[in-house]
MMTF fields as JSON, N, C-alpha, C and O atoms, coordinates in Angstrom:
{
  "mmtfVersion": "1.0.0",
  "mmtfProducer": "UNKNOWN",
  "numBonds": 355,
  "numAtoms": 356,
  "numGroups": 89,
  "numChains": 1,
  "numModels": 1,
  "chainsPerModel": [1],
  "groupsPerChain": [89],
  "chainIdList": ["A"],
  "bondAtomList": [4, 2, 8, 6, 12, 10, 16, 14, 20, 18, 24, 22, 28, 26, 32, 30, 36, 34, 40, 38, 44, 42, 48, 46, 52, 50, 56, 54, 60, 58, 64, 62, 68, 66, 72, 70, 76, 74, 80, 78, 84, 82, 88, 86, 92, 90, 96, 94, 100, 98, 104, 102, 108, 106, 112, 110, 116, 114, 120, 118, 124, 122, 128, 126, 132, 130, 136, 134, 140, 138, 144, 142, 148, 146, 152, 150, 156, 154, 160, 158, 164, 162, 168, 166, 172, 170, 176, 174, 180, 178, 184, 182, 188, 186, 192, 190, 196, 194, 200, 198, 204, 202, 208, 206, 212, 210, 216, 214, 220, 218, 224, 222, 228, 226, 232, 230, 236, 234, 240, 238, 244, 242, 248, 246, 252, 250, 256, 254, 260, 258, 264, 262, 268, 266, 272, 270, 276, 274, 280, 278, 284, 282, 288, 286, 292, 290, 296, 294, 300, 298, 304, 302, 308, 306, 312, 310, 316, 314, 320, 318, 324, 322, 328, 326, 332, 330, 336, 334, 340, 338, 344, 342, 348, 346, 352, 350],
  "bondOrderList": [1, 1, 1, 1, 1, 1, 1, 1, 1, 1, 1, 1, 1, 1, 1, 1, 1, 1, 1, 1, 1, 1, 1, 1, 1, 1, 1, 1, 1, 1, 1, 1, 1, 1, 1, 1, 1, 1, 1, 1, 1, 1, 1, 1, 1, 1, 1, 1, 1, 1, 1, 1, 1, 1, 1, 1, 1, 1, 1, 1, 1, 1, 1, 1, 1, 1, 1, 1, 1, 1, 1, 1, 1, 1, 1, 1, 1, 1, 1, 1, 1, 1, 1, 1, 1, 1, 1, 1],
  "groupList": [{"groupName": "UNK", "atomNameList": ["N", "CA", "C", "O"], "elementList": ["N", "C", "C", "O"], "formalChargeList": [0, 0, 0, 0], "bondAtomList": [1, 0, 2, 1, 3, 2], "bondOrderList": [1, 1, 2], "singleLetterCode": "X", "chemCompType": "L-PEPTIDE LINKING"}],
  "groupTypeList": [0, 0, 0, 0, 0, 0, 0, 0, 0, 0, 0, 0, 0, 0, 0, 0, 0, 0, 0, 0, 0, 0, 0, 0, 0, 0, 0, 0, 0, 0, 0, 0, 0, 0, 0, 0, 0, 0, 0, 0, 0, 0, 0, 0, 0, 0, 0, 0, 0, 0, 0, 0, 0, 0, 0, 0, 0, 0, 0, 0, 0, 0, 0, 0, 0, 0, 0, 0, 0, 0, 0, 0, 0, 0, 0, 0, 0, 0, 0, 0, 0, 0, 0, 0, 0, 0, 0, 0, 0],
  "groupIdList": [1, 2, 3, 4, 5, 6, 7, 8, 9, 10, 11, 12, 13, 14, 15, 16, 17, 18, 19, 20, 21, 22, 23, 24, 25, 26, 27, 28, 29, 30, 31, 32, 33, 34, 35, 36, 37, 38, 39, 40, 41, 42, 43, 44, 45, 46, 47, 48, 49, 50, 51, 52, 53, 54, 55, 56, 57, 58, 59, 60, 61, 62, 63, 64, 65, 66, 67, 68, 69, 70, 71, 72, 73, 74, 75, 76, 77, 78, 79, 80, 81, 82, 83, 84, 85, 86, 87, 88, 89],
  "secStructList": [7, 6, 6, 1, 1, 1, 2, 2, 2, 2, 2, 2, 2, 2, 2, 2, 2, 2, 2, 2, 2, 2, 2, 2, 2, 6, 7, 4, 4, 4, 1, 7, 4, 4, 4, 1, 7, 7, 3, 3, 7, 1, 1, 7, 3, 3, 7, 1, 1, 1, 1, 3, 3, 3, 3, 3, 3, 3, 6, 6, 3, 3, 3, 3, 3, 3, 3, 7, 6, 6, 1, 7, 3, 3, 3, 3, 3, 3, 3, 4, 4, 4, 4, 4, 4, 4, 4, 4, 7],
  "xCoordList": [-100.595, -100.879, -101.433, -102.338, -100.904, -101.378, -102.804, -103.48, -103.275, -104.65, -105.659, -106.867, -105.173, -106.056, -106.723, -106.143, -107.943, -108.626, -107.805, -107.846, -107.069, -106.219, -104.824, -104.558, -103.919, -102.595, -101.783, -101.041, -101.908, -101.176, -101.639, -100.824, -102.936, -103.502, -103.07, -102.739, -103.074, -102.635, -101.162, -100.782, -100.332, -98.916, -98.728, -97.946, -99.437, -99.312, -99.782, -99.176, -100.842, -101.308, -100.223, -99.951, -99.609, -98.551, -97.316, -96.729, -96.918, -95.715, -95.875, -94.968, -97.009, -97.187, -97.237, -96.798, -97.771, -97.791, -96.371, -96.009, -95.572, -94.182, -93.4, -92.636, -93.599, -92.886, -93.263, -92.387, -94.538, -94.941, -94.429, -94.1, -94.357, -93.861, -92.383, -91.998, -91.546, -90.111, -89.816, -88.841, -90.646, -90.466, -90.923, -90.265, -92.04, -92.561, -91.647, -91.494, -91.037, -90.165, -88.746, -87.963, -88.414, -87.068, -86.043, -84.848, -86.483, -85.54, -85.073, -84.02, -85.834, -85.471, -85.49, -86.054, -84.869, -84.891, -83.787, -83.511, -83.152, -82.172, -82.824, -82.163, -84.104, -84.832, -85.221, -85.666, -85.061, -85.472, -86.98, -87.787, -87.349, -88.76, -89.631, -90.841, -89.05, -89.849, -90.312, -91.235, -89.679, -90.095, -91.22, -91.838, -91.485, -92.568, -93.78, -93.94, -94.634, -95.718, -97.088, -97.283, -98.017, -99.383, -100.363, -100.008, -101.593, -102.703, -103.688, -104.118, -104.046, -104.984, -106.37, -106.535, -107.36, -108.739, -109.199, -108.446, -110.408, -110.881, -110.826, -110.516, -111.124, -111.191, -110.182, -110.078, -109.437, -108.531, -107.142, -106.931, -106.211, -104.855, -104.501, -104.761, -103.91, -103.569, -102.116, -101.526, -101.562, -100.172, -100.007, -100.773, -99.016, -98.697, -97.624, -97.194, -97.199, -96.17, -96.771, -97.991, -95.924, -96.374, -96.722, -96.193, -97.603, -98.029, -99.445, -99.883, -100.14, -101.464, -101.391, -100.515, -102.302, -102.31, -103.713, -104.7, -103.774, -105.021, -104.756, -103.791, -105.606, -105.474, -106.734, -107.853, -106.522, -107.602, -107.489, -106.501, -108.491, -108.459, -109.366, -110.592, -108.744, -109.458, -109.215, -108.226, -110.081, -109.892, -108.523, -107.961, -107.991, -106.732, -105.566, -104.461, -105.782, -104.733, -104.869, -105.966, -103.742, -103.697, -102.938, -101.802, -103.558, -102.927, -102.812, -103.81, -101.603, -101.383, -100.783, -99.811, -101.378, -100.883, -100.458, -101.248, -99.212, -98.698, -98.626, -98.086, -99.171, -99.116, -98.618, -99.132, -97.618, -97.03, -97.222, -97.222, -97.385, -97.53, -96.276, -95.164, -96.457, -95.339, -94.552, -93.534, -94.985, -94.287, -95.274, -96.486, -94.734, -95.582, -96.217, -95.864, -97.134, -97.757, -97.086, -96.677, -96.978, -96.366, -97.418, -98.086, -97.556, -98.508, -97.741, -96.799, -98.134, -97.525, -98.61, -99.645, -98.377, -99.351, -98.73, -97.597, -99.46, -98.991, -100.105, -101.041, -100.021, -101.041, -100.999, -99.937, -102.153, -102.249, -101.338, -100.804, -101.147, -100.293, -98.849, -98.095, -98.446, -97.091, -97.013, -95.915, -98.139, -98.134, -97.377, -96.78, -97.383, -96.754, -95.282, -94.753, -94.622, -93.201, -92.976, -91.9, -93.955, -93.774, -93.836, -93.441, -94.315, -94.357, -92.962, -92.805, -91.955, -90.587, -89.839, -88.723, -90.424, -89.727, -89.859, -89.341],
  "yCoordList": [129.848, 130.449, 129.391, 129.678, 128.186, 127.142, 126.721, 126.153, 126.993, 126.649, 127.669, 127.451, 128.777, 129.798, 129.26, 128.417, 129.735, 129.272, 129.502, 128.681, 130.596, 130.902, 131.244, 132.406, 130.247, 130.482, 131.555, 132.295, 131.656, 132.695, 134.083, 134.982, 134.248, 135.534, 135.854, 136.999, 134.844, 135.036, 135.44, 136.319, 134.798, 135.148, 136.608, 137.326, 137.052, 138.439, 139.395, 140.449, 139.051, 139.897, 140.031, 141.132, 138.914, 138.95, 139.679, 140.482, 139.406, 140.044, 141.559, 142.286, 142.054, 143.505, 144.134, 145.27, 143.405, 143.923, 144.024, 145.034, 142.984, 143.015, 144.119, 144.849, 144.231, 145.253, 146.657, 147.506, 146.907, 148.245, 148.525, 149.667, 147.488, 147.678, 148.056, 149.018, 147.31, 147.613, 148.961, 149.621, 149.373, 150.696, 151.795, 152.829, 151.581, 152.6, 152.795, 153.914, 151.711, 151.813, 152.208, 152.607, 152.098, 152.449, 151.368, 151.599, 150.182, 149.106, 148.391, 147.754, 148.486, 147.784, 146.287, 145.803, 145.551, 144.094, 143.588, 142.389, 144.507, 144.106, 143.418, 142.664, 143.663, 143.002, 141.598, 141.448, 140.57, 139.224, 139.197, 139.411, 138.936, 139.014, 137.979, 138.177, 136.878, 135.901, 136.459, 135.916, 137.542, 138.182, 139.192, 139.649, 139.537, 140.462, 139.585, 139.11, 139.375, 138.401, 139.065, 140.147, 138.391, 138.885, 137.735, 136.568, 138.083, 137.143, 137.62, 138.774, 136.738, 137.089, 136.565, 135.436, 137.395, 136.937, 137.313, 137.913, 136.97, 137.242, 138.724, 139.085, 139.58, 141.01, 141.849, 143.05, 141.259, 142.041, 141.425, 140.245, 142.289, 141.833, 142.413, 143.586, 141.594, 142.048, 141.733, 140.796, 142.556, 142.387, 142.852, 143.687, 142.317, 142.766, 143.849, 144.315, 144.244, 145.268, 146.639, 146.801, 147.609, 148.963, 149.754, 150.841, 149.199, 149.855, 149.402, 148.332, 150.229, 149.856, 149.5, 149.977, 148.672, 148.231, 148.323, 148.009, 148.757, 148.765, 148.053, 148.364, 147.105, 146.421, 146.638, 146.508, 146.969, 147.056, 145.814, 145.635, 144.962, 143.691, 143.789, 143.757, 143.906, 144.031, 142.768, 142.076, 142.443, 141.214, 141.116, 140.025, 142.222, 142.194, 142.846, 142.901, 143.341, 144.05, 143.803, 143.589, 143.837, 143.89, 145.157, 145.343, 146.025, 147.282, 147.275, 147.094, 147.469, 147.486, 148.819, 149.288, 149.421, 150.685, 150.43, 149.945, 150.758, 150.665, 152.075, 152.978, 152.261, 153.595, 153.496, 152.732, 154.284, 154.363, 155.773, 156.737, 155.889, 157.197, 158.02, 157.559, 159.24, 160.144, 159.885, 160.538, 158.968, 158.668, 158.797, 158.865, 158.829, 158.853, 157.495, 156.509, 157.45, 156.188, 155.647, 156.407, 154.344, 153.696, 152.817, 152.023, 152.964, 152.185, 151.175, 151.538, 149.92, 148.884, 148.255, 147.83, 148.195, 147.68, 146.53, 146.632, 145.447, 144.32, 143.909, 143.221, 144.325, 143.933, 142.429, 141.811, 141.856, 140.406, 139.898, 138.794, 140.674, 140.189, 139.979, 139.293, 140.547, 140.345, 139.174, 138.799, 138.59, 137.483, 136.289, 135.543, 136.089, 134.916, 134.807, 133.702, 135.942, 135.907, 135.22, 134.665, 135.24, 134.636, 133.113, 132.448, 132.556, 131.105, 130.498, 129.284, 131.32, 130.827, 130.786, 130.27, 131.316, 131.36, 130.024, 129.857],
  "zCoordList": [-103.375, -104.663, -105.617, -106.4, -105.557, -106.459, -106.149, -107.007, -104.926, -104.569, -105.09, -104.996, -105.636, -106.199, -107.465, -108.15, -107.791, -109.006, -110.278, -111.194, -110.342, -111.501, -110.975, -110.667, -110.865, -110.291, -111.014, -110.369, -112.342, -113.075, -112.648, -112.441, -112.52, -112.105, -110.67, -110.362, -109.794, -108.411, -108.366, -107.593, -109.197, -109.245, -109.646, -109.022, -110.682, -111.136, -110.048, -109.855, -109.339, -108.231, -107.165, -106.686, -106.795, -105.779, -106.282, -105.556, -107.517, -108.056, -108.128, -107.723, -108.634, -108.731, -107.345, -107.168, -106.353, -104.982, -104.427, -103.823, -104.629, -104.157, -104.857, -104.227, -106.163, -106.923, -106.454, -106.29, -106.24, -105.797, -104.386, -104.068, -103.528, -102.166, -102.16, -101.495, -102.894, -102.866, -103.519, -103.162, -104.468, -105.067, -104.116, -104.003, -103.434, -102.514, -101.313, -100.824, -100.836, -99.668, -100.038, -99.176, -101.322, -101.76, -101.495, -101.677, -101.066, -100.772, -102.024, -102.017, -103.091, -104.313, -104.094, -103.113, -105.011, -104.868, -103.942, -103.902, -103.193, -102.193, -101.008, -100.293, -100.787, -99.709, -100.195, -101.333, -99.353, -99.774, -100.057, -99.152, -101.301, -101.69, -100.991, -100.887, -100.507, -99.771, -98.425, -97.817, -97.953, -96.708, -96.927, -95.966, -98.166, -98.506, -98.816, -99.94, -97.806, -97.943, -97.95, -97.398, -98.585, -98.727, -98.576, -98.744, -98.257, -98.266, -99.312, -99.289, -100.228, -101.294, -100.981, -100.518, -101.237, -101.315, -102.708, -103.475, -103.033, -104.388, -104.734, -105.869, -103.769, -104.058, -103.291, -103.54, -102.368, -101.525, -101.476, -101.755, -101.107, -100.811, -99.452, -99.184, -98.599, -97.251, -96.95, -97.489, -96.065, -95.676, -94.242, -93.761, -93.568, -92.208, -92.22, -91.165, -93.398, -93.511, -93.237, -93.243, -93.002, -92.671, -93.927, -94.161, -94.715, -95.953, -96.269, -95.846, -97.013, -97.487, -98.959, -99.681, -99.394, -100.786, -101.353, -100.687, -102.583, -103.328, -104.642, -105.341, -104.974, -106.26, -107.076, -106.58, -108.329, -109.296, -110.161, -110.873, -110.101, -110.818, -112.03, -111.919, -113.176, -114.437, -115.254, -115.012, -116.214, -116.983, -117.666, -117.76, -118.134, -118.876, -118.137, -118.676, -116.917, -116.186, -114.687, -114.17, -114.013, -112.557, -112.217, -112.656, -111.44, -111.046, -109.527, -108.828, -109.015, -107.574, -107.166, -107.758, -106.147, -105.608, -104.166, -103.356, -103.853, -102.491, -101.931, -102.57, -100.739, -100.144, -98.706, -97.889, -98.439, -97.106, -96.579, -97.345, -95.281, -94.669, -94.906, -94.649, -95.396, -95.608, -96.878, -97.107, -97.696, -98.948, -100.097, -99.895, -101.292, -102.478, -102.721, -102.073, -103.636, -104.003, -105.253, -106.131, -105.325, -106.474, -107.134, -106.471, -108.424, -109.206, -110.043, -110.748, -109.971, -110.787, -111.645, -111.131, -112.945, -113.903, -114.675, -115.146, -114.804, -115.605, -116.558, -116.149, -117.84, -118.818, -119.078, -119.025, -119.357, -119.544, -120.652, -120.545, -121.711, -122.802, -122.359, -123.049, -121.235, -120.721, -119.748, -119.337, -119.372, -118.42, -118.957, -118.181, -120.243, -120.843, -120.446, -120.329, -120.238, -119.876, -118.536, -118.31, -117.646, -116.325, -116.384, -115.427, -117.473, -117.595, -117.716, -117.582, -117.966, -118.117, -116.799, -116.742, -115.747, -114.453, -113.746, -112.642]
}
């Protein structure tokens, strides 16, 4: 993640993907989040998990949709003005 051109933006992309995955699967944060892994490219997000992901990358927002077969879709949105809170982690 630190090798990404904008590490903060990469973090938000990964976080919204993890959040949408645990919500879509119903596991919540009981699943170890380090086991929920993704590969980022400039325009795509990929995972080996049994779910599909769509990310909308906008200048001020990252929107991640997790979709699993037979389940509903979960949308996770993180507006840029809320990114500042992640600097404290």
